[in-house]
MARLO-652786 format. One line per 2 residues: their letters; for each residue x negated, y, z of N, C-alpha, C. Coordinates in Angstrom, 3 decimals. Each point is the difference from the previous one (the first is absolute). Layout:
# residues N
a	X,Y,Z,X,Y,Z,X,Y,Z  ...
***
This chain:
# residues 169
md	46.952,-89.565,26.296,-0.852,1.177,0.006,-0.294,0.412,-1.442  0.124,1.296,-0.265,-0.215,0.547,-1.339,-1.484,0.305,-0.187
tr	-0.650,-0.672,-0.980,-1.444,0.183,-0.228,-0.284,0.854,-1.228  1.033,0.555,-0.599,-0.221,0.843,-1.177,-0.680,1.307,0.415
pe	-0.944,0.462,-0.815,-0.655,1.274,0.337,0.994,1.148,-0.181  -0.175,1.028,0.789,0.865,1.164,-0.122,-0.404,0.778,-1.261
lt	0.979,0.236,-0.839,-0.246,0.731,-1.236,0.269,1.483,0.220  -0.801,0.819,-0.639,0.205,1.442,0.101,0.350,0.548,-1.370
dp	0.824,0.986,-0.001,0.415,0.649,-1.234,-1.022,1.084,-0.338  -0.698,-0.121,-1.143,-1.027,0.995,-0.331,0.585,1.400,-0.189
la	1.266,0.099,-0.413,0.600,1.315,-0.136,0.235,0.631,1.366  0.379,-0.840,0.968,0.206,0.529,1.346,-1.324,0.438,0.605
er	-1.055,-0.744,-0.265,-1.316,0.366,0.525,-0.622,1.148,-0.776  0.354,0.101,-1.253,-0.488,1.048,-0.896,-1.495,-0.077,-0.291
ra	-0.648,-1.073,0.390,-1.429,-0.113,-0.305,-0.222,-0.068,-1.499  0.875,-0.709,-0.692,-0.154,-0.154,-1.444,0.273,1.288,-0.754
lq	0.583,0.984,0.670,0.315,1.260,-0.664,-0.977,1.119,0.347  -0.910,-0.253,0.918,-0.906,1.042,0.463,-1.076,0.360,-1.028
dt	-0.459,-0.978,-0.754,-1.097,0.208,-0.949,0.541,0.639,-1.273  -0.029,1.327,-0.060,0.517,0.698,-1.179,-1.006,0.988,-0.580
et	-1.206,-0.005,0.509,-1.004,0.943,-0.479,-0.495,-0.405,-1.385  -0.210,0.978,-0.848,-0.411,-0.248,-1.378,-1.334,-0.741,-0.083
ri	-0.129,-0.837,-1.006,-1.258,-0.687,-0.290,-0.632,0.547,-1.285  0.808,0.657,-0.814,-0.467,0.573,-1.260,0.011,1.517,0.174
al	-1.149,0.549,0.398,-0.043,1.416,0.334,-1.308,0.632,-0.439  0.039,1.292,-0.105,-1.171,0.805,-0.309,-0.149,0.997,1.154
ag	-1.042,-0.143,0.785,-0.234,0.848,1.178,1.207,-0.014,0.938  0.614,-1.171,0.150,1.135,-0.147,0.901,1.342,0.389,-0.580
hp	0.019,0.497,-1.234,1.250,0.410,-0.640,0.489,-1.114,-0.925  1.230,-0.461,0.170,0.507,-1.119,-0.806,0.094,0.361,-1.480
lh	-0.636,-0.808,-0.842,-0.008,0.261,-1.440,1.398,-0.088,-0.607  0.789,-0.960,0.442,1.338,-0.151,-0.580,0.810,1.284,0.176
am	-0.031,0.563,1.190,0.750,1.231,0.258,-0.502,1.158,-0.856  -1.301,0.023,-0.268,-0.562,1.062,-0.843,0.354,-0.204,-1.469
lv	0.007,-1.248,-0.452,0.201,-0.276,-1.423,1.456,0.109,-0.453  0.952,-0.255,0.880,1.399,-0.025,-0.437,0.522,1.372,-0.413
sf	-0.633,1.062,0.450,0.497,1.330,-0.358,-0.065,0.248,-1.510  -0.986,-0.572,-0.675,-0.140,0.224,-1.440,1.115,-0.667,-0.810
pi	0.274,-1.288,0.181,1.104,-0.580,-0.762,1.359,0.603,0.354  0.170,0.434,1.239,1.258,0.654,0.376,0.170,1.287,-0.805
al	-1.021,0.838,0.021,0.070,1.275,-0.718,0.152,-0.211,-1.502  -0.730,-0.959,-0.553,0.059,-0.229,-1.441,1.319,-0.633,-0.436
sf	0.610,-0.795,0.853,1.308,-0.565,-0.313,1.041,1.107,-0.132  0.007,0.922,0.949,0.939,1.122,-0.072,-0.370,0.965,-1.129
st	-1.286,0.129,-0.300,-0.429,0.840,-1.128,0.503,-0.561,-1.318  0.015,-1.324,-0.112,0.520,-0.635,-1.216,1.468,0.355,-0.184
lg	0.769,-0.098,1.060,1.418,0.364,-0.083,0.147,1.459,-0.395  -0.786,0.865,0.621,0.066,1.421,-0.347,-0.351,0.261,-1.454
ad	-1.041,-0.647,-0.499,-0.407,0.180,-1.400,1.067,-0.547,-0.948  0.615,-1.124,0.352,1.086,-0.539,-0.835,1.182,0.959,-0.056
ll	0.348,0.559,1.142,1.113,0.962,0.022,-0.343,1.257,-0.788  -1.246,0.460,0.085,-0.419,1.166,-0.778,-0.012,-0.313,-1.496
ym	-0.382,-1.219,-0.372,0.054,-0.394,-1.415,1.451,-0.011,-0.486  0.887,-0.553,0.829,1.415,-0.048,-0.376,0.566,1.420,-0.145
wt	-0.434,0.905,0.866,0.516,1.364,-0.013,-0.573,0.835,-1.141  -1.335,-0.116,-0.231,-0.657,0.867,-0.986,-0.198,-0.661,-1.358
gn	-0.109,-1.319,-0.020,-0.306,-0.691,-1.255,-1.460,0.123,-0.396  -0.828,0.592,0.839,-1.415,0.199,-0.285,-0.753,-1.313,0.232
df	-0.715,-0.465,-1.039,-0.724,-1.274,0.078,-1.059,-0.033,1.105  -0.476,1.176,0.403,-0.998,0.069,1.060,0.480,-0.733,1.253
wa	1.275,0.180,0.346,0.520,-0.593,1.227,0.092,-1.511,-0.088  0.270,-0.522,-1.174,0.018,-1.457,-0.172,-1.410,-0.562,0.153
ea	-0.975,0.698,-0.560,-1.400,-0.424,0.154,-0.434,0.086,1.465  0.369,1.103,0.655,-0.354,0.169,1.412,0.620,-1.111,0.844
ag	1.231,-0.360,-0.294,0.665,-1.087,0.738,-0.737,-1.317,-0.212  -0.484,-0.230,-1.222,-0.753,-1.223,-0.286,-1.279,-0.094,0.808
ya	-0.725,1.113,0.087,-1.224,0.016,0.804,0.317,-0.139,1.487  1.049,0.667,0.436,0.366,-0.056,1.422,0.407,-1.419,0.404
if	0.771,-0.671,-0.837,0.448,-1.346,0.372,-1.165,-0.981,-0.035  -0.954,0.203,-0.912,-1.197,-0.840,0.012,-0.750,0.190,1.309
ga	-0.180,1.265,0.419,-0.690,0.275,1.255,0.744,-0.576,1.198  1.323,0.117,-0.018,0.799,-0.553,1.103,-0.184,-1.504,0.088
fa	0.020,-0.674,-1.141,-0.149,-1.459,-0.004,-1.413,-0.407,0.419  -1.016,0.602,-0.619,-1.388,-0.386,0.281,-0.373,0.276,1.463
lg	0.330,1.177,0.481,-0.323,0.327,1.386,0.907,-0.751,0.974  1.208,-0.340,-0.442,0.883,-0.833,0.816,-0.559,-1.392,0.183
vl	-0.604,-0.541,-1.049,-0.639,-1.317,0.119,-1.157,0.077,0.994  -0.799,1.053,-0.081,-1.112,0.170,0.940,0.514,0.135,1.443
ag	1.031,0.803,0.194,0.594,0.135,1.340,0.601,-1.332,0.446  0.579,-0.740,-0.947,0.583,-1.297,0.324,-1.046,-1.015,0.437
it	-1.160,0.053,-0.618,-1.083,-0.911,0.398,-0.418,0.277,1.434  -0.166,1.273,0.345,-0.397,0.328,1.375,1.111,-0.332,0.989
gt	1.252,0.243,-0.380,1.117,-0.330,0.877,0.153,-1.493,0.203  -0.192,-0.770,-1.062,0.084,-1.457,0.112,-1.117,-0.538,0.884
ae	-1.194,0.566,-0.150,-1.113,-0.422,0.859,0.321,0.271,1.467  0.558,1.168,0.290,0.405,0.310,1.386,1.041,-0.996,0.492
ll	0.977,-0.277,-0.831,1.072,-0.926,0.376,-0.556,-1.373,0.337  -0.927,-0.475,-0.793,-0.532,-1.345,0.203,-1.063,-0.066,1.095
lv	-0.714,1.084,0.249,-1.102,-0.022,0.961,0.398,0.355,1.430  1.071,0.756,0.171,0.339,0.516,1.330,1.250,-0.705,0.527
rg	-0.183,-0.725,1.086,1.080,-0.831,0.559,1.219,0.819,0.407  -0.191,1.139,0.606,1.115,0.830,0.449,0.810,0.574,-1.147
ir	-0.622,0.161,-1.151,0.724,0.445,-1.192,0.751,-1.182,-0.595  -0.681,-1.105,-0.130,0.559,-1.206,-0.593,1.206,-0.529,0.781
nr	0.034,0.208,1.315,1.067,-0.530,0.843,1.257,0.865,0.042  0.018,1.093,-0.704,1.182,0.870,-0.012,0.772,-0.187,-1.306
sa	1.273,-0.250,0.125,0.821,-0.187,-1.203,0.055,1.276,-0.827  -0.080,1.156,0.648,0.019,1.264,-0.737,-1.195,0.113,-0.947
sw	-1.122,-0.602,0.366,-1.175,0.014,-0.878,0.267,-0.786,-1.275  0.684,-1.115,0.134,0.317,-0.825,-1.165,1.046,0.670,-0.877
th	0.934,0.720,0.614,0.985,0.753,-0.781,-0.706,1.052,-0.837  -0.916,0.729,0.620,-0.775,1.018,-0.715,-0.812,-0.638,-1.131
fi	-0.607,-1.129,0.263,-0.805,-0.695,-1.003,0.851,-0.404,-1.207  1.160,-0.603,0.250,0.876,-0.455,-1.087,0.504,1.187,-0.818
la	0.400,1.074,0.672,0.442,1.195,-0.721,-1.134,0.584,-0.840  -1.216,-0.007,0.537,-1.148,0.544,-0.729,-0.308,-0.824,-1.246
vm	0.101,-1.316,0.095,-0.231,-0.852,-1.173,1.079,0.253,-1.058  1.239,0.145,0.439,1.085,0.319,-0.941,-0.254,1.346,-0.667
ll	-0.434,0.978,0.792,-0.294,1.327,-0.543,-1.125,-0.064,-1.028  -1.051,-0.736,0.303,-1.097,-0.133,-0.970,0.476,-0.630,-1.301
si	0.918,-0.933,0.087,0.556,-0.617,-1.213,0.758,1.025,-0.833  0.771,0.833,0.649,0.757,1.043,-0.710,-0.950,1.029,-0.607
lg	-1.015,0.415,0.755,-0.981,0.958,-0.520,-0.732,-0.581,-1.202  -0.378,-1.267,0.094,-0.688,-0.652,-1.117,0.881,-0.090,-1.238
an	1.251,-0.363,0.176,0.932,-0.072,-1.136,0.188,1.378,-0.625  0.118,1.020,0.832,0.177,1.362,-0.487,-1.223,0.456,-0.788
wi	-1.177,-0.389,0.430,-1.213,0.359,-0.733,-0.080,-0.759,-1.328  0.280,-1.297,0.025,-0.117,-0.829,-1.202,0.918,0.479,-1.114
ir	1.230,0.387,0.333,0.913,0.432,-1.065,-0.434,1.303,-0.646  -0.842,0.763,0.665,-0.449,1.294,-0.530,-1.241,-0.103,-0.886
ig	-0.682,-1.131,0.055,-1.223,-0.155,-0.795,0.353,0.063,-1.482  -0.639,0.898,-0.709,0.189,0.123,-1.439,1.097,0.961,-0.419
dp	1.048,0.169,0.796,1.100,0.897,-0.357,0.567,0.659,1.250  -0.747,0.917,0.621,0.491,0.602,1.233,1.285,0.802,-0.179
eg	0.163,0.648,-1.164,1.214,0.797,-0.226,1.227,-0.897,-0.142  -0.130,-1.089,-0.755,1.130,-0.898,-0.222,0.376,-0.810,1.227
av	-0.933,-0.139,0.921,0.257,-0.833,1.180,0.741,0.743,1.108  0.002,1.319,-0.056,0.581,0.761,1.108,1.497,-0.234,0.126
lp	0.712,0.165,-1.110,1.458,-0.103,0.054,0.479,-1.274,-0.658  0.810,-0.780,0.604,0.513,0.103,1.358,-0.784,-0.852,1.004
vg	-0.794,-0.984,-0.494,-0.612,-0.996,0.891,-1.058,0.612,0.906  -0.889,0.827,-0.546,-1.062,0.599,0.796,0.548,0.853,1.139
la	1.004,0.800,-0.305,0.612,0.836,1.028,0.684,-0.854,1.060  0.687,-1.049,-0.418,0.662,-0.896,0.964,-1.032,-0.673,0.905
ls	-1.115,-0.475,-0.585,-1.051,-0.609,0.820,-0.663,1.017,0.918  -0.127,1.242,-0.474,-0.577,1.046,0.843,0.908,0.309,1.186
ll	1.305,0.052,-0.236,0.953,0.203,1.095,-0.064,-1.158,0.992  -0.030,-1.216,-0.545,-0.076,-1.183,0.860,-1.309,-0.022,0.797
sa	-1.111,0.328,-0.660,-1.284,-0.019,0.711,-0.072,1.099,1.049  0.598,1.156,-0.259,0.015,1.060,1.014,0.807,-0.451,1.224
gm	1.134,-0.626,-0.236,0.801,-0.516,1.115,-0.721,-1.093,0.766  -0.621,-0.913,-0.737,-0.758,-1.076,0.651,-1.216,0.547,0.745
ta	-0.622,1.036,-0.547,-1.135,0.628,0.673,0.447,0.593,1.334  1.136,0.671,-0.004,0.526,0.579,1.240,0.308,-1.097,1.022
lt	0.640,-1.064,-0.445,0.363,-1.097,0.902,-1.243,-0.712,0.546  -0.937,-0.288,-0.876,-1.239,-0.667,0.409,-0.808,0.887,0.936
gw	-0.085,1.285,-0.321,-0.719,0.943,0.842,0.649,0.166,1.364  1.329,-0.034,0.032,0.696,0.105,1.283,-0.351,-1.187,0.888
hg	-0.004,-1.200,-0.585,-0.361,-1.186,0.780,-1.468,0.046,0.441  -0.875,0.465,-0.873,-1.410,0.137,0.376,-0.187,1.033,1.099
gk	0.700,1.117,-0.108,-0.076,1.021,1.032,0.533,-0.505,1.335  1.045,-0.808,-0.058,0.545,-0.589,1.223,-1.053,-0.865,0.687
lv	-0.766,-0.752,-0.780,-1.061,-0.826,0.579,-1.046,0.857,0.709  -0.360,1.112,-0.614,-1.036,0.861,0.580,0.534,0.776,1.199
fd	1.150,0.643,-0.161,0.480,0.902,1.041,0.713,-0.715,1.145  0.732,-1.056,-0.287,0.713,-0.711,1.067,-0.858,-1.062,0.675
yq	-0.832,-0.704,-0.789,-0.786,-1.110,0.547,-1.496,0.290,0.075  -0.428,1.179,-0.427,-1.413,0.398,-0.038,-0.875,-1.016,-0.737
ig	0.546,-0.574,-1.072,-0.743,-0.954,-0.821,-1.140,0.741,-0.693  -1.188,-0.571,0.076,-1.162,0.571,-0.669,-0.622,1.166,0.737
tr	0.470,0.265,1.210,-0.536,1.132,0.758,-0.670,-0.487,1.275  -0.748,0.871,0.597,-0.643,-0.313,1.275,0.282,1.161,0.948
ve	0.620,-0.327,1.105,0.289,1.008,1.013,-0.598,-0.484,1.303  -1.012,0.691,0.494,-0.698,-0.394,1.213,0.907,0.142,1.210
gi	0.046,-1.031,0.840,0.713,0.057,1.260,1.503,-0.158,-0.083  0.535,-0.246,-1.184,1.446,-0.163,-0.151,0.281,-1.415,-0.436
er	0.910,-0.652,0.728,0.357,-1.369,-0.358,0.958,0.008,-1.173  -0.190,-0.921,-0.904,0.843,-0.095,-1.198,1.394,-0.486,0.351
p	1.002,0.450,-0.798,1.362,-0.508,0.236,0.130,-1.439,-0.418
***
């Protein structure tokens, strides 16, 4: 006679995936989702300012890129703190491999943004070509990839959202 307890697969039961509601929110709105828009916009603004500096040679654009990349990095760290808190606090987020993919890409992106900002300190004009522009291109691509994975979590898995009366996938 077999006395082993019957084991259940948590993925088949989906209980471990049901808890996806945000824990870091302001009036029910997830802070991470609100904060990521700033580093996304500033990352692409840095690329735009670098391209305008390359095209015009006007030092204003190199300075603007320096400020934009600082904002992208600083606000990215703030968004990363809220996203990491969500990842660690919410079981349904933590149990999805897509959440970890997004997290790893976001950490890589923050490293690139930080490097791009550091090289511009003291000499924003000299840092643009070729390294600053290359890092700006790389950070724009990484921002798109990271944002796509984050959007997939929200739109496909309803991570960080609350929908009354609808069972989670």
